[in-house]
N, C-alpha and C positions, 0 to 999 in steps of 0.2 A: 504494500500500500504506500502510495506516495504522500509525503507530508506536504500539505498545500498552504500552510501558514506557520509563521513563527509566533503568532499571537497565542496567549493561553486560551485553552478551550474550557468553558464552564458550562457543562450540560445542565439544562433546566428541565424539570419534570421528573426528578428522582422521586420514586414512589415506594421503594422497598429498600431494605438493607442490602439485598442482592444487587439492586441497581447501583447503590453507593459503592459496594465492594468492587463491582466491575469498573466503575469510573476511576476509582483509586488505582486499581490494577493497571489501567490504561494510562496512568500518569497525569491525570488532570490536576490542576492546582486548586480547584474549588468545585463544589457541587451546589446546585440550587434545588432545594426541596420545594415542590410546587405541584398542586393539582390544577393549576391554571384557573383558580377561583371556583373549581367544581362546576364550571359552566356546562361542560359537555356530558359529564357523568356524575350526578349528584351524590353517589355513594362512594366516591373515591376518598381515600383517607386524607385528612388535613395534613398540613406540613408538621403540625405538632405531633400527630400520631406517627408519622414517618420518623421524625426526630426521636421520639420515644422508642420506637422499634430499633433504630440504630444504637441509641444509648444502651438499651437492654442487651442487644446481641453483639455489637461490635463498637464499643465506645471509643476505641482508639482512632476511629475514622475522624472524630472531631479534632484530633491532634495531627493527623496526617494531611488533611486538606482543610481549607476554609469551607464552612458550611453556611449557606444563606437560605432563607426561607420566605415563602409567602403562600397565600391560599388558606383561607379560614381564619385569618388574623383580623380581629375586629376591635379588641380592647387592649388596654395597657397590660392587663394580666396575661393575655396571650403572648405579648412581646416578652414579658419577663420569664414566662415558662420556657420559651424557646431559647432565650439567652442563658437561662439556668442550665439547660441541657448541653450548651456548647455552641449554639448557632451564633455566628459573628454579626449578622445583619438580618433585619426582618423587614419585609415589605408589607405595607398596609394599604393595598390598592382600593378596595371597595369603599371604605369610609370617605376617601378623598374623591372617588368617582361621584358619589352622591353629593358631597359637599360642593363639587364643582358646579352644580346646578345654581348655586348662589354666587358664582363668580369668584373673583380673588378673595373677597371677604369670607366666603364660605370655606374656602380651602385654608385660609389663615385661621379661621375659628376651629376647623378640624385639627389643625396642627396644635393649637392651644389645648384642645380637649385631650388629644393623644399624649402630649407632654405632661399634662396634669395627671391623667390616669396612671401613666408610667411612674411618675414621681410619687404619687400617693400610694400606689400599690407597692412600690419598692420600699417606701418608708414603713408601711404596715408589715412588710417582711423583715424589716430591720436592716435593709441594704442601703448603705449610704453612698456607695460607689458602684455603678453598674459593672465596672471592670472586675469587681470582686464577687459578682453573683456566680453561683454554682449549683449543682444538683442538690446540695444539702439544704437548700431553701424551700424545696417542694417535696411533699409526700407523693411519690409516684405510684402508690398503690391505687388500684381502681376503687372508686367509691360507688360504682354501678353494681347493684346487687345481682344483675344478670351475669356479670363477668367475674365476680369475686371467687 
């Protein structure tokens, strides 16, 4: 196979730990966990569910490559959970898509709300610096009685 670029390849749409393993095996510098907003198939796992699968089955992936995520991220708590697992950056597309209906002011307000949620939720966790967040801040056991 011929190499067609010297740019880093960051595959988007990683949906399983096996996808992540394959990407790492092929030398990528980063992976992007995403169900593309669940627009095409509403039962696809969220990026948080995929990150949790990777964390449970192959946590060293978070040290081998940078992991980014989007899809299913709506609140500050979602961002914190992903960061706690080891995700480096989190996209919050849908809240901003809807906020855009109100123009620049709507997007600015969505940013304020997201920043406030992240700050308040981090404070409630006892996290003063997001660089220090880690898996110890979240109880990863399922609270769903159907899956316990």
